[in-house]
C-alpha angles and dihedrals in degrees: 000000000000134000118197122211116195135190094021107172120227110262096026116135122207138178116217120189142173093189093138096049114131091229142042108283143189127186139198129198119216136173106253093246099045143064092210109109119230097190140000136192138184129171106010109127146353130056109002090350090279099125125092135244133174133191112196137173111210108223091185124044120231142078126328140179131220115206116206120199133181112230112221128178112335111348096317121135116237129205097231094087095122135109094029115143114240113207118200125194123187105220099175136006120188115241090239094059112109102169132073118225125232127219123204135173110248117203092211140354124238091208101033106044118179 
């Protein structure tokens, strides 16, 4: 499952978490137009500490995608990674930022296919 974040200003810092997901999660942050991960997390918060959370400062403004995966036995990716609440906290916004970003759930990613 993918979430797209658009109009992120350079220098903005956000926290993304799936701490209330009903399953073991891991997440990866990508630029929208790339398959090169910028950040990854597994096992930070939630029940048994098995849910994921990222804090990231965006050095370049633009659009980004968060990929959510359900972790099944071992390190395998399951297909049940839906209906998990994504919580987003703005930690820092540069004084020069004049736009507000938008976040939408994306059913699939053209650059980061499952």
